[in-house]
C-alpha positions, 0 to 999 in steps of 0.5 A, a space after each residue: 525493530 531490527 530488520 534484515 535489509 536488502 543492503 545487507 544481503 549478498 545479492 551479487 549474481 544471485 537469483 532473487 525473488 522480489 515481492 512487489 505490490 502491483 495490485 492496481 486498478 485498470 482503466 482502458 487496459 492501463 494502470 490507474 495507480 502508477 505509484 505502487 509500481 514506481 515504489 519497486 524501482 529503487 530495490 529493482 535498480 539496486 538488484 540489477 546493479 549487482 547483476 542479480 537475476 530478478 523475478 517480480 512476484 505479486 497478485 492482481 485482483 481476486 481470481 479466487 484461486 483459479 486461472 482467469 485471464 481477467 486477472 493476469 499479470 500480463 496486462 501490466 507488462 507495458 506499464 511496468 516496463 515504462 514505469 520501471 525502465 526495464 525489459 519485462 519477460 512475462 511468465 505464465 506461472 509463478 511456480 514450476 518449470 516455466 519459471 525455472 526455464 525463464 530464469 535460465 534464459 534471462 539476459 542482463 537487464 531483463 526482469 521476469 514478471 511472474 503470473 498472479 500468485 492468487 491463481 493458486 488457492 493456497 496463496 491466501 491460506 499461506 500454504 507451505 507447499 505452495 510457498 516452497 514451490 515459489 521459493 524453488 530455483 531462487 536464492 534470496 527473497 526481498 519483500 518490498 510490498 509494505 501494503 501486503 505485509 499485514 497479510 499472512 500469505 505464501 508469497 509474503 510470510 510462507 516463502 521466508 521459511 525457504 529463502 534468506 529474506 530481507 526488506 526492500 528499500 521502500 518497505 524500510 522507508 514505509 516503516 521509518 515514516 510510519 514510526 515517526 507519525 506513530 511515536 513522535 508526531 509534532 503537535 498539533 497532530 491531526 488525523 483524517 480518516 475516511 472511506 468505508 468499513 468502520 470496523 477496520 478503522 476503529 482501532 486506528 481511530 482509538 490509537 489516534 485518540 491517545 496520541 493526536 489532537 484531532 481526528 477528523 472523520 468523514 466518508 462512509 465510516 462517519 455515517 456508520 459511526 453516527 448510525 451505530 451511536 459509537 462514542 468517542 472522545 471530544 478529539 474525534 470530530 464527526 460531520 454536523 452536516 452532509 450533501 444529499 444522502 450523506 454522500 459527502 460532508 457538508 459545508 459547515 463540517 468542511 469549514 470546521 475541518 479546514 480550520 483545524 487542518 490550518 493549525 496542524 504540524 503533523 497530518 496523517 490521512 487515510 480515506 476520502 471524506 465523500 463518495 469521491 468517485 462521483 465528481 459531485 461528491 468529491 468536493 470535500 476531498 479535493 478541498 481538504 487536499 488543498 487545505 492539507 497542502 497549504 498547511 505546511 504540516 508534515 503530511 503522510 497520506 495512504 490508502 488506495 482511494 486517497 492515492 487516486 485522489 492525489 494522482 487526479 490532482 497531480 499532488 504526489 510530489 507535494 506530499 512529504 510521504 505517500 504510503 502504498 498501504 491502505 489496510 497495512 497502514 491502518 494495521 501498523 498505526 493501530 498496533 495490529 500484527 504485521 506478519 510480513 514485517 515480523 518474519 524479517 526482524 
């Protein structure tokens, strides 16, 4: 796939709208998942080095198309300033005069953070009029939100109809790394799939059945697969024992999973293997992480809960590649459409 890339764009001195994914969970008013915010740093630093005037656009939570202070992007200003090492000027809208005025007043080294795109109901519907209003006053659009690029939304795809549009550095890196594990895995190749929603995981499990040697399935989706009597090939390893009311995989299953992981040369992991929010049921996820790190395999890990697991264990820097995508990662690997990427090719 040939992408239009940020490094090919004439951004010097231009007004640039940078689509990021700051849809993170909060704890005591601070971001729990800092990785998604840090992922925007390379593109932002590059734009600022070119004297571009930059506004950051994202959504946060599910405000259902209404203005709701609980979901305001303003809550993230301190975290974004600290993690990206820039001065943030918050704008209480993502379209209209407030944005225009803030851009005109923006000083060198400052960056705008626009209000939640989902405060407008048209965002999730890819409303063309909303996309046009988002684009107004800007000259270039950069998408650096791989984790949202499986969505057809005004701030991802609609806006590309009105602005010259390019892929940011992290988006490019995500695609490159995903392509390696999708098309050229070194064998033995092992996929670990956990979490919930079996319907969203089935396509990627089917993909891995074709390309990988083992698919280790845990979490709620393992329960759903067993209950629904879904048939898989012998490559798919379902749990043979559990802890309590199937809230974590049991010791026999964990031992089997660890034996397989130890042989791997490529590992892709998406989703915890138990209800890891409760420490009692995080045992398998934590031990599997230890086994993955000890394996020496090329490892790609993604998914919001899995990232939280990495951050809890201070393991972000120990993994070959960490994807910001959960659903986007699964869609890309499973062969589903990625509208936000396709409009940049």
